DSSP file (Angstrom, degrees, kcal/mol; ACC not computed):
  #  RESIDUE AA STRUCTURE BP1 BP2  ACC     N-H-->O    O-->H-N    N-H-->O    O-->H-N    TCO  KAPPA ALPHA  PHI   PSI    X-CA   Y-CA   Z-CA
    1    1 A M              0   0    0      0, 0.0    44,-0.3     0, 0.0     3,-0.1   0.000 360.0 360.0 360.0  -9.3  -13.0    0.6   -4.5
    2    2 A G        +     0   0    0      1,-0.3     2,-0.4    42,-0.1    43,-0.0   0.855 360.0 137.2  71.8  34.0   -9.4    0.3   -5.6
    3    3 A I        -     0   0    0     41,-0.0    -1,-0.3     2,-0.0     2,-0.0  -0.919  57.4-111.6-118.7 140.0  -10.3   -2.3   -8.3
    4    4 A A    >>  -     0   0    0     -2,-0.4     4,-1.7     1,-0.1     3,-0.5  -0.339  23.6-122.4 -67.5 148.5   -9.0   -2.4  -11.8
    5    5 A I  H 3> S+     0   0    0      1,-0.2     4,-2.4     2,-0.2     5,-0.2   0.834 113.2  59.3 -60.5 -33.2  -11.5   -1.5  -14.6
    6    6 A D  H 3> S+     0   0    0      1,-0.2     4,-2.2     2,-0.2    -1,-0.2   0.870 103.3  51.9 -63.9 -35.7  -10.8   -5.0  -16.2
    7    7 A T  H <> S+     0   0    0     -3,-0.5     4,-2.3     2,-0.2    -1,-0.2   0.908 108.8  50.0 -66.4 -41.4  -11.9   -6.6  -13.0
    8    8 A I  H  X S+     0   0    0     -4,-1.7     4,-1.9     2,-0.2    -2,-0.2   0.924 110.6  49.4 -62.6 -44.0  -15.2   -4.7  -13.1
    9    9 A R  H  X S+     0   0    0     -4,-2.4     4,-2.3     1,-0.2    -1,-0.2   0.893 109.4  52.5 -61.9 -38.8  -15.7   -5.7  -16.7
   10   10 A Q  H  X S+     0   0    0     -4,-2.2     4,-2.1     1,-0.2    -1,-0.2   0.918 108.3  50.3 -63.1 -42.5  -15.1   -9.3  -15.8
   11   11 A W  H  X>S+     0   0    0     -4,-2.3     5,-2.5     1,-0.2     6,-1.2   0.845 108.6  53.2 -64.3 -33.0  -17.7   -9.1  -13.0
   12   12 A E  H ><5S+     0   0    0     -4,-1.9     3,-1.0     4,-0.2    -2,-0.2   0.936 109.4  47.9 -65.3 -45.2  -20.1   -7.6  -15.5
   13   13 A R  H 3<5S+     0   0    0     -4,-2.3    -2,-0.2     1,-0.3    -1,-0.2   0.851 111.1  51.7 -62.7 -34.3  -19.5  -10.6  -17.8
   14   14 A Q  H 3<5S-     0   0    0     -4,-2.1    -1,-0.3    -5,-0.2    -2,-0.2   0.577 116.0-117.1 -78.6  -9.2  -20.0  -13.0  -14.9
   15   15 A G  T <<5S+     0   0    0     -3,-1.0    -3,-0.2    -4,-0.5    -2,-0.1   0.612  84.1 118.4  83.0  12.3  -23.3  -11.3  -14.0
   16   16 A R  S   <S+     0   0    0     -5,-2.5     2,-0.4    -6,-0.2    -4,-0.2   0.790  77.9  36.2 -79.7 -27.8  -22.1  -10.1  -10.6
   17   17 A L        -     0   0    0     -6,-1.2    -2,-0.3    -9,-0.1    -1,-0.2  -0.969  65.8-161.6-125.5 142.3  -22.6   -6.5  -11.6
   18   18 A H        -     0   0    0     -2,-0.4    17,-0.4    17,-0.1    20,-0.1  -0.891  18.4-150.1-124.2  98.9  -25.3   -5.0  -13.8
   19   19 A P        -     0   0    0      0, 0.0     2,-0.4     0, 0.0    15,-0.2  -0.349   6.8-160.1 -71.3 147.9  -24.4   -1.6  -15.1
   20   20 A A  E     -A   33   0A   0     13,-2.6    13,-3.1    -2,-0.1     2,-0.4  -0.987  11.2-139.5-124.4 139.0  -27.0    1.0  -15.8
   21   21 A K  E     -A   32   0A   0     -2,-0.4     2,-0.3    11,-0.2    11,-0.2  -0.814  20.3-179.3-102.1 137.3  -26.3    4.0  -18.1
   22   22 A T  E     -A   31   0A   0      9,-2.8     9,-3.1    -2,-0.4     2,-0.5  -0.938  17.3-141.6-129.1 155.0  -27.5    7.5  -17.3
   23   23 A I  E     -A   30   0A   0     -2,-0.3     7,-0.2     7,-0.2     3,-0.0  -0.975  15.5-131.9-120.7 127.8  -27.1   10.7  -19.3
   24   24 A N     >  -     0   0    0      5,-2.6     4,-2.9    -2,-0.5     5,-0.4  -0.668  15.6-149.6 -74.7 118.8  -26.5   14.0  -17.6
   25   25 A P  T  4 S+     0   0    0      0, 0.0    -1,-0.2     0, 0.0     0, 0.0   0.775  92.4  50.3 -65.3 -25.7  -29.0   16.4  -19.2
   26   26 A E  T  4 S+     0   0    0      1,-0.1    -2,-0.0     3,-0.1    -3,-0.0   0.907 127.3  20.2 -79.0 -41.8  -26.8   19.4  -18.8
   27   27 A T  T  4 S-     0   0    0      2,-0.1    -1,-0.1    -3,-0.0     3,-0.1   0.615  91.3-134.7-102.2 -14.5  -23.6   18.0  -20.3
   28   28 A L     <  +     0   0    0     -4,-2.9     2,-0.4     1,-0.3    -2,-0.0   0.731  54.2 149.2  61.8  24.8  -25.1   15.1  -22.3
   29   29 A R        -     0   0    0     -5,-0.4    -5,-2.6     1,-0.0     2,-0.4  -0.716  45.5-129.5 -89.8 138.8  -22.4   12.9  -20.9
   30   30 A E  E     -A   23   0A   0     -2,-0.4     2,-0.4    -7,-0.2    -7,-0.2  -0.701  25.3-171.2 -87.9 136.8  -23.1    9.2  -20.4
   31   31 A T  E     -A   22   0A   0     -9,-3.1    -9,-2.8    -2,-0.4     2,-0.5  -0.982  17.2-138.3-129.5 140.5  -22.3    7.7  -17.0
   32   32 A I  E     -A   21   0A   0     -2,-0.4     2,-0.3   -11,-0.2   -11,-0.2  -0.853  25.3-175.3 -97.7 130.9  -22.3    4.1  -15.9
   33   33 A V  E     -A   20   0A   0    -13,-3.1   -13,-2.6    -2,-0.5     2,-0.3  -0.898  10.2-149.9-124.3 155.2  -23.7    3.5  -12.4
   34   34 A Y        -     0   0    0     -2,-0.3   -17,-0.0   -15,-0.2     3,-0.0  -0.902  30.2 -99.0-124.2 152.4  -24.0    0.3  -10.3
   35   35 A D    >>  -     0   0    0    -17,-0.4     4,-2.2    -2,-0.3     3,-0.5  -0.555  28.2-141.0 -68.5 122.9  -26.5   -0.8   -7.8
   36   36 A P  H 3> S+     0   0    0      0, 0.0     4,-2.1     0, 0.0    -1,-0.2   0.833 101.5  56.6 -57.3 -33.0  -25.0   -0.1   -4.3
   37   37 A Q  H 3> S+     0   0    0      2,-0.2     4,-1.0     1,-0.2    -2,-0.0   0.879 107.0  48.7 -68.3 -36.2  -26.4   -3.4   -3.0
   38   38 A E  H X> S+     0   0    0     -3,-0.5     4,-0.6     1,-0.2     3,-0.6   0.921 111.5  49.7 -66.3 -42.7  -24.6   -5.3   -5.7
   39   39 A L  H >< S+     0   0    0     -4,-2.2     3,-1.0     1,-0.2    -2,-0.2   0.873 105.4  57.7 -62.7 -36.6  -21.4   -3.5   -4.9
   40   40 A A  H 3< S+     0   0    0     -4,-2.1    -1,-0.2     1,-0.2    -2,-0.2   0.789 102.1  55.5 -66.1 -26.8  -21.8   -4.3   -1.2
   41   41 A R  H << S+     0   0    0     -4,-1.0    -1,-0.2    -3,-0.6    -2,-0.2   0.629  87.7  92.7 -80.9 -13.2  -21.8   -8.0   -2.0
   42   42 A I  S << S-     0   0    0     -3,-1.0     2,-0.1    -4,-0.6   -25,-0.0  -0.683  85.2-116.5 -85.0 128.5  -18.5   -7.9   -3.8
   43   43 A P        -     0   0    0      0, 0.0     2,-0.4     0, 0.0    -2,-0.1  -0.403  26.6-137.1 -66.4 136.5  -15.6   -8.7   -1.5
   44   44 A H        -     0   0    0     -4,-0.1     2,-0.3    -2,-0.1   -42,-0.1  -0.746  14.4-123.2 -92.9 138.9  -13.2   -5.8   -1.2
   45   45 A R        -     0   0    0     -2,-0.4     2,-0.6   -44,-0.3    -1,-0.0  -0.581  24.6-119.9 -76.6 142.4   -9.5   -6.4   -1.2
   46   46 A R        -     0   0    0     -2,-0.3     2,-0.4     2,-0.0    -1,-0.1  -0.749  33.1-162.4 -82.4 121.5   -7.6   -5.2    1.8
   47   47 A T        -     0   0    0     -2,-0.6     2,-0.7     0, 0.0    -3,-0.0  -0.828  18.2-125.6-106.2 145.9   -5.0   -2.7    0.6
   48   48 A I        -     0   0    0     -2,-0.4     2,-0.4     2,-0.0    -2,-0.0  -0.793  26.2-147.5 -88.8 118.1   -2.1   -1.6    2.6
   49   49 A S        -     0   0    0     -2,-0.7     2,-0.7     1,-0.0     0, 0.0  -0.709   3.7-142.0 -89.2 136.3   -2.2    2.2    2.8
   50   50 A V        -     0   0    0     -2,-0.4     3,-0.1     3,-0.0     2,-0.0  -0.860  20.9-128.9 -97.9 119.4    1.2    3.9    3.0
   51   51 A A        -     0   0    0     -2,-0.7     2,-0.1     1,-0.1    -1,-0.0  -0.346  31.6 -98.1 -66.3 145.5    1.1    6.8    5.3
   52   52 A A        -     0   0    0      1,-0.1    -1,-0.1    -2,-0.0     0, 0.0  -0.407  40.8-111.4 -64.3 137.7    2.3   10.1    4.0
   53   53 A K        -     0   0    0     -2,-0.1    -1,-0.1     1,-0.1    28,-0.0  -0.527  36.1-114.9 -71.8 133.2    5.8   10.8    4.9
   54   54 A P        -     0   0    0      0, 0.0     5,-0.1     0, 0.0    -1,-0.1  -0.188  44.9 -76.7 -64.7 163.0    6.0   13.7    7.3
   55   55 A P    >>  -     0   0    0      0, 0.0     4,-1.8     0, 0.0     3,-0.9  -0.220  46.2-109.8 -57.9 150.6    7.8   16.9    6.2
   56   56 A P  H 3> S+     0   0    0      0, 0.0     4,-2.5     0, 0.0     5,-0.2   0.861 117.8  55.6 -53.1 -40.7   11.6   16.8    6.2
   57   57 A G  H 3> S+     0   0    0      1,-0.2     4,-2.5     2,-0.2     5,-0.2   0.870 106.0  51.7 -61.6 -35.9   11.9   19.1    9.2
   58   58 A E  H <> S+     0   0    0     -3,-0.9     4,-2.5     2,-0.2    -1,-0.2   0.910 110.0  48.5 -67.3 -42.4    9.6   16.8   11.3
   59   59 A C  H  X S+     0   0    0     -4,-1.8     4,-2.5     2,-0.2    -2,-0.2   0.913 112.9  48.6 -62.6 -42.9   11.8   13.8   10.4
   60   60 A T  H  X S+     0   0    0     -4,-2.5     4,-2.6     2,-0.2    -2,-0.2   0.934 112.0  48.0 -63.7 -46.8   14.9   15.7   11.3
   61   61 A A  H  X S+     0   0    0     -4,-2.5     4,-2.2     1,-0.2    -2,-0.2   0.918 113.4  47.5 -61.8 -43.6   13.5   16.9   14.6
   62   62 A R  H  X S+     0   0    0     -4,-2.5     4,-2.2     1,-0.2    -1,-0.2   0.905 111.3  51.1 -65.8 -39.9   12.3   13.4   15.6
   63   63 A A  H  X S+     0   0    0     -4,-2.5     4,-2.7     2,-0.2    -2,-0.2   0.916 108.4  52.2 -62.4 -42.5   15.6   11.9   14.6
   64   64 A F  H  X S+     0   0    0     -4,-2.6     4,-2.5     1,-0.2    -2,-0.2   0.919 109.0  50.6 -58.1 -44.3   17.4   14.5   16.8
   65   65 A E  H  X S+     0   0    0     -4,-2.2     4,-1.2     1,-0.2    -1,-0.2   0.914 111.7  47.6 -59.5 -42.8   15.1   13.5   19.7
   66   66 A L  H  <>S+     0   0    0     -4,-2.2     5,-2.5     2,-0.2     4,-0.3   0.876 110.1  51.4 -69.4 -37.5   15.9    9.9   19.2
   67   67 A F  H ><5S+     0   0    0     -4,-2.7     3,-1.6     1,-0.2    -1,-0.2   0.916 107.3  54.4 -62.5 -41.5   19.7   10.5   19.0
   68   68 A N  H 3<5S+     0   0    0     -4,-2.5    -1,-0.2     1,-0.3    -2,-0.2   0.800 105.9  53.2 -61.7 -28.3   19.4   12.5   22.3
   69   69 A L  T 3<5S-     0   0    0     -4,-1.2    -1,-0.3    -5,-0.2    -2,-0.2   0.487 121.1-109.6 -84.5  -3.8   17.8    9.4   23.8
   70   70 A G  T < 5 +     0   0    0     -3,-1.6    -3,-0.2    -4,-0.3    35,-0.1   0.679  60.1 161.8  85.8  17.2   20.7    7.2   22.7
   71   71 A K      < -     0   0    0     -5,-2.5    -1,-0.2     1,-0.1     2,-0.1  -0.389  36.9-118.3 -70.1 149.6   18.8    5.3   20.0
   72   72 A T     >  -     0   0    0      1,-0.1     4,-2.1    -2,-0.1     5,-0.2  -0.392  23.1-107.8 -83.6 164.6   20.9    3.5   17.4
   73   73 A T  H  > S+     0   0    0      1,-0.2     4,-2.7     2,-0.2     5,-0.2   0.913 121.5  52.8 -56.3 -43.4   20.8    4.2   13.7
   74   74 A M  H  > S+     0   0    0      1,-0.2     4,-2.2     2,-0.2    -1,-0.2   0.919 108.1  49.7 -61.4 -43.8   19.0    0.9   13.1
   75   75 A Q  H  > S+     0   0    0      1,-0.2     4,-2.4     2,-0.2    -1,-0.2   0.880 112.4  48.0 -62.7 -37.5   16.3    1.8   15.7
   76   76 A I  H  X S+     0   0    0     -4,-2.1     4,-2.9     2,-0.2     5,-0.3   0.896 108.8  53.0 -71.8 -40.0   15.8    5.2   14.1
   77   77 A V  H  X>S+     0   0    0     -4,-2.7     4,-1.4     1,-0.2     5,-0.8   0.931 113.3  45.2 -57.6 -45.1   15.6    3.7   10.6
   78   78 A I  H  <5S+     0   0    0     -4,-2.2    -2,-0.2    -5,-0.2    -1,-0.2   0.929 116.9  43.4 -66.7 -45.6   12.9    1.4   11.8
   79   79 A E  H  <5S+     0   0    0     -4,-2.4    -2,-0.2     1,-0.2    -1,-0.2   0.912 124.3  32.9 -69.0 -42.2   10.9    4.0   13.8
   80   80 A L  H  <5S-     0   0    0     -4,-2.9    -1,-0.2    -5,-0.2    -2,-0.2   0.543  97.8-130.2 -94.8  -6.6   11.0    6.7   11.2
   81   81 A R  T  <5 +     0   0    0     -4,-1.4     2,-0.3    -5,-0.3    -3,-0.2   0.916  60.1 139.3  57.4  45.0   10.9    4.5    8.1
   82   82 A M      < -     0   0    0     -5,-0.8    -1,-0.2    -6,-0.3     2,-0.1  -0.725  57.3 -98.1-111.7 164.4   13.9    6.4    6.6
   83   83 A T     >  -     0   0    0     -2,-0.3     4,-2.3     1,-0.1     5,-0.2  -0.422  31.1-114.3 -78.0 159.8   16.9    5.0    4.7
   84   84 A V  H  > S+     0   0    0      1,-0.2     4,-2.9     2,-0.2     5,-0.2   0.913 118.2  54.1 -58.8 -42.9   20.2    4.4    6.5
   85   85 A G  H  > S+     0   0    0      1,-0.2     4,-2.3     2,-0.2    -1,-0.2   0.902 107.8  49.2 -59.1 -42.9   21.8    7.1    4.4
   86   86 A E  H  > S+     0   0    0      2,-0.2     4,-2.2     1,-0.2    -1,-0.2   0.921 113.4  46.3 -63.0 -43.6   19.1    9.7    5.4
   87   87 A V  H  X S+     0   0    0     -4,-2.3     4,-2.6     1,-0.2    -2,-0.2   0.908 111.8  50.9 -67.6 -40.6   19.6    8.8    9.1
   88   88 A E  H  X S+     0   0    0     -4,-2.9     4,-2.1     2,-0.2    -1,-0.2   0.894 110.0  50.6 -63.5 -38.7   23.4    9.0    8.8
   89   89 A E  H  X S+     0   0    0     -4,-2.3     4,-1.8    -5,-0.2    -1,-0.2   0.921 112.3  46.3 -64.0 -43.3   23.1   12.4    7.2
   90   90 A I  H  X S+     0   0    0     -4,-2.2     4,-2.5     1,-0.2    -2,-0.2   0.878 109.3  56.0 -66.3 -36.8   20.8   13.7    9.9
   91   91 A H  H  X S+     0   0    0     -4,-2.6     4,-2.5     1,-0.2    -2,-0.2   0.912 106.5  49.8 -61.6 -41.8   23.2   12.1   12.5
   92   92 A Q  H  X S+     0   0    0     -4,-2.1     4,-2.6     1,-0.2    -1,-0.2   0.901 110.4  50.0 -64.3 -39.8   26.1   14.1   11.1
   93   93 A Q  H  X S+     0   0    0     -4,-1.8     4,-1.7     2,-0.2    -2,-0.2   0.902 109.3  52.3 -62.5 -40.8   24.0   17.3   11.2
   94   94 A W  H  <>S+     0   0    0     -4,-2.5     5,-3.0     2,-0.2    -2,-0.2   0.917 111.2  46.4 -61.0 -44.5   23.1   16.5   14.8
   95   95 A L  H ><5S+     0   0    0     -4,-2.5     3,-1.8     3,-0.2    -2,-0.2   0.923 110.2  53.4 -63.3 -44.2   26.8   16.1   15.7
   96   96 A D  H 3<5S+     0   0    0     -4,-2.6    -1,-0.2     1,-0.3    -2,-0.2   0.804 107.3  52.8 -61.0 -29.7   27.7   19.4   13.8
   97   97 A L  T 3<5S-     0   0    0     -4,-1.7    -1,-0.3    -5,-0.2    -2,-0.2   0.311 136.0 -81.1 -91.2   8.7   25.1   21.2   15.9
   98   98 A G  T < 5S+     0   0    0     -3,-1.8    -3,-0.2     1,-0.3    -2,-0.2   0.508  77.7 149.8 108.5   5.0   26.5   20.0   19.2
   99   99 A G      < -     0   0    0     -5,-3.0     2,-0.3    -6,-0.2    -1,-0.3  -0.331  48.5-112.2 -64.8 155.9   25.1   16.5   19.5
  100  100 A S        -     0   0    0      1,-0.1    -1,-0.1   -33,-0.0    -5,-0.0  -0.711   4.8-140.1 -95.6 141.3   27.3   14.2   21.5
  101  101 A E  S    S+     0   0    0     -2,-0.3     2,-0.5     1,-0.2    -1,-0.1   0.861  97.8  45.7 -63.7 -34.7   29.0   11.2   19.8
  102  102 A I  S    S-     0   0    0     -3,-0.0     2,-0.4     2,-0.0    -1,-0.2  -0.950  71.9-175.8-114.6 124.8   28.2    9.2   23.0
  103  103 A V        -     0   0    0     -2,-0.5     2,-0.7   -33,-0.1   -34,-0.1  -0.961  25.3-127.3-118.6 136.5   24.7    9.4   24.5
  104  104 A I        -     0   0    0     -2,-0.4    -2,-0.0   -36,-0.1     0, 0.0  -0.735  26.0-144.5 -86.8 117.5   23.9    7.7   27.8
  105  105 A G     >  -     0   0    0     -2,-0.7     4,-2.8   -35,-0.1     5,-0.2  -0.219  29.2 -96.3 -74.4 170.2   20.8    5.5   27.3
  106  106 A P  H  > S+     0   0    0      0, 0.0     4,-2.2     0, 0.0     5,-0.1   0.868 122.0  48.0 -58.7 -41.9   18.2    5.1   30.1
  107  107 A E  H  > S+     0   0    0      2,-0.2     4,-1.9     1,-0.2     5,-0.1   0.935 114.8  45.2 -67.3 -44.7   19.6    1.8   31.4
  108  108 A S  H  > S+     0   0    0      1,-0.2     4,-2.7     2,-0.2     5,-0.2   0.898 111.4  53.4 -65.1 -40.0   23.2    3.1   31.6
  109  109 A R  H  X S+     0   0    0     -4,-2.8     4,-2.9     1,-0.2     5,-0.2   0.925 107.7  51.1 -60.2 -44.1   22.0    6.4   33.1
  110  110 A A  H  X S+     0   0    0     -4,-2.2     4,-1.8    -5,-0.2    -1,-0.2   0.909 111.8  47.1 -61.3 -42.1   20.2    4.5   35.9
  111  111 A K  H  X S+     0   0    0     -4,-1.9     4,-1.4     2,-0.2    -1,-0.2   0.926 113.9  47.3 -65.1 -45.0   23.3    2.4   36.7
  112  112 A L  H  X S+     0   0    0     -4,-2.7     4,-3.4     1,-0.2     5,-0.4   0.919 112.0  49.6 -63.6 -43.1   25.5    5.5   36.7
  113  113 A E  H  X S+     0   0    0     -4,-2.9     4,-1.8     1,-0.2    -1,-0.2   0.832 106.0  57.2 -66.8 -30.9   23.2    7.4   38.9
  114  114 A A  H  < S+     0   0    0     -4,-1.8    -1,-0.2    -5,-0.2    -2,-0.2   0.863 118.6  32.8 -65.1 -34.4   23.0    4.5   41.3
  115  115 A C  H  < S+     0   0    0     -4,-1.4    -2,-0.2    -3,-0.3    -1,-0.2   0.857 135.2  22.5 -87.1 -39.0   26.8    4.7   41.7
  116  116 A L  H  < S-     0   0    0     -4,-3.4    -3,-0.2     1,-0.3    -2,-0.2   0.553 105.0-109.5-111.1 -11.3   27.4    8.4   41.4
  117  117 A G     <  -     0   0    0     -4,-1.8    -1,-0.3    -5,-0.4    -2,-0.1  -0.245  56.4 -41.8  93.7 168.0   24.2   10.2   42.2
  118  118 A S        +     0   0    0     -2,-0.1     2,-0.3    -4,-0.1    -8,-0.0  -0.307  57.6 178.2 -72.3 152.1   21.9   12.0   39.8
  119  119 A F        -     0   0    0      1,-0.1     3,-0.1   -10,-0.1    -6,-0.1  -0.983  22.6-164.6-149.2 153.3   23.3   14.3   37.1
  120  120 A T  S    S+     0   0    0     -2,-0.3     2,-0.2     1,-0.1    -1,-0.1   0.766  73.6  33.0-107.3 -40.5   21.7   16.3   34.3
  121  121 A T  S  > S-     0   0    0      1,-0.1     4,-1.8     0, 0.0    -1,-0.1  -0.716  79.5-112.4-118.0 166.6   24.5   17.1   32.0
  122  122 A A  H  > S+     0   0    0     -2,-0.2     4,-2.6     1,-0.2     5,-0.2   0.841 118.5  58.9 -63.4 -33.5   27.7   15.4   30.8
  123  123 A E  H  > S+     0   0    0      2,-0.2     4,-2.3     1,-0.2    -1,-0.2   0.914 104.7  48.8 -62.9 -43.1   29.6   18.2   32.7
  124  124 A E  H  > S+     0   0    0      2,-0.2     4,-2.2     1,-0.2    -1,-0.2   0.899 110.8  51.1 -63.3 -39.9   27.9   17.2   36.0
  125  125 A L  H  X S+     0   0    0     -4,-1.8     4,-2.2     1,-0.2    -2,-0.2   0.929 109.6  49.6 -61.8 -45.5   28.8   13.5   35.3
  126  126 A A  H  X S+     0   0    0     -4,-2.6     4,-2.5     1,-0.2    -2,-0.2   0.898 109.7  51.9 -61.1 -40.7   32.4   14.4   34.7
  127  127 A Q  H  X S+     0   0    0     -4,-2.3     4,-2.5     2,-0.2    -1,-0.2   0.909 108.5  50.7 -62.1 -42.7   32.5   16.4   38.0
  128  128 A R  H  X S+     0   0    0     -4,-2.2     4,-2.3     1,-0.2    -1,-0.2   0.917 111.5  48.1 -60.9 -43.3   31.1   13.5   39.9
  129  129 A I  H  X S+     0   0    0     -4,-2.2     4,-2.6     1,-0.2    -2,-0.2   0.908 110.9  50.7 -65.5 -41.9   33.8   11.2   38.4
  130  130 A E  H  X S+     0   0    0     -4,-2.5     4,-2.5     2,-0.2    -2,-0.2   0.914 110.3  50.0 -61.1 -42.7   36.5   13.7   39.2
  131  131 A E  H  X S+     0   0    0     -4,-2.5     4,-2.3     1,-0.2    -2,-0.2   0.927 112.9  45.6 -61.8 -45.5   35.3   14.0   42.9
  132  132 A I  H  X S+     0   0    0     -4,-2.3     4,-2.6     1,-0.2    -1,-0.2   0.887 112.4  51.6 -66.7 -38.4   35.2   10.2   43.3
  133  133 A S  H  X S+     0   0    0     -4,-2.6     4,-2.4     2,-0.2    -2,-0.2   0.906 110.1  49.3 -63.5 -41.9   38.7    9.9   41.6
  134  134 A A  H  X S+     0   0    0     -4,-2.5     4,-2.3     2,-0.2    -2,-0.2   0.922 112.1  47.7 -64.1 -43.8   40.1   12.5   44.0
  135  135 A I  H  X S+     0   0    0     -4,-2.3     4,-2.5     1,-0.2    -2,-0.2   0.912 112.5  49.6 -62.6 -42.7   38.6   10.7   47.0
  136  136 A A  H  X S+     0   0    0     -4,-2.6     4,-2.3     1,-0.2    -1,-0.2   0.877 110.2  51.1 -64.6 -37.4   40.0    7.4   45.8
  137  137 A A  H  X S+     0   0    0     -4,-2.4     4,-2.0     2,-0.2    -2,-0.2   0.905 111.2  47.5 -66.7 -41.2   43.5    9.0   45.2
  138  138 A I  H  X S+     0   0    0     -4,-2.3     4,-1.2     2,-0.2    -2,-0.2   0.922 113.0  48.6 -64.3 -43.5   43.5   10.4   48.8
  139  139 A A  H  < S+     0   0    0     -4,-2.5     4,-0.3     1,-0.2     3,-0.2   0.894 111.7  49.7 -63.6 -39.6   42.4    7.0   50.2
  140  140 A A  H >< S+     0   0    0     -4,-2.3     3,-0.9     1,-0.2    -1,-0.2   0.856 109.2  51.3 -69.1 -34.5   45.1    5.2   48.2
  141  141 A S  H 3< S+     0   0    0     -4,-2.0    -1,-0.2     1,-0.2    -2,-0.2   0.729 103.8  59.5 -75.2 -20.8   47.8    7.6   49.3
  142  142 A G  T 3<        0   0    0     -4,-1.2    -1,-0.2    -3,-0.2    -2,-0.2   0.467 360.0 360.0 -84.8  -2.8   46.9    7.1   53.0
  143  143 A R    <         0   0    0     -3,-0.9    -1,-0.2    -4,-0.3    -2,-0.1   0.475 360.0 360.0 -74.6 360.0   47.4    3.4   52.9
């Protein structure tokens, strides 16, 4: 029930619980039992359960996914319930493995694609910008 033994003893003194003793014939150990109906009438405290932290590899993989989506360190700390130091360490690993310092978030991607057309990689984006720059340079020189 998640209740301290002192609380149970207090309820016994108050007459809210009436313990019964039984003896296991095989071990000769005494056990205290309570009437389930009496226990059901006692209000249970709501406890906050802390979910088990996922394995380190799972946290790292999820953080990598979030970095790829352009999430900030603060957003990742909140989502994964990790410390800032842990997230910063994983961010450095992500960068070392080829992650980009700048990631285009969904809103920015939509704006860029509206102006430049769709792109999948940073290289494609750079090519689109080069093409537009070349066209703009030609147009400017023809004036």
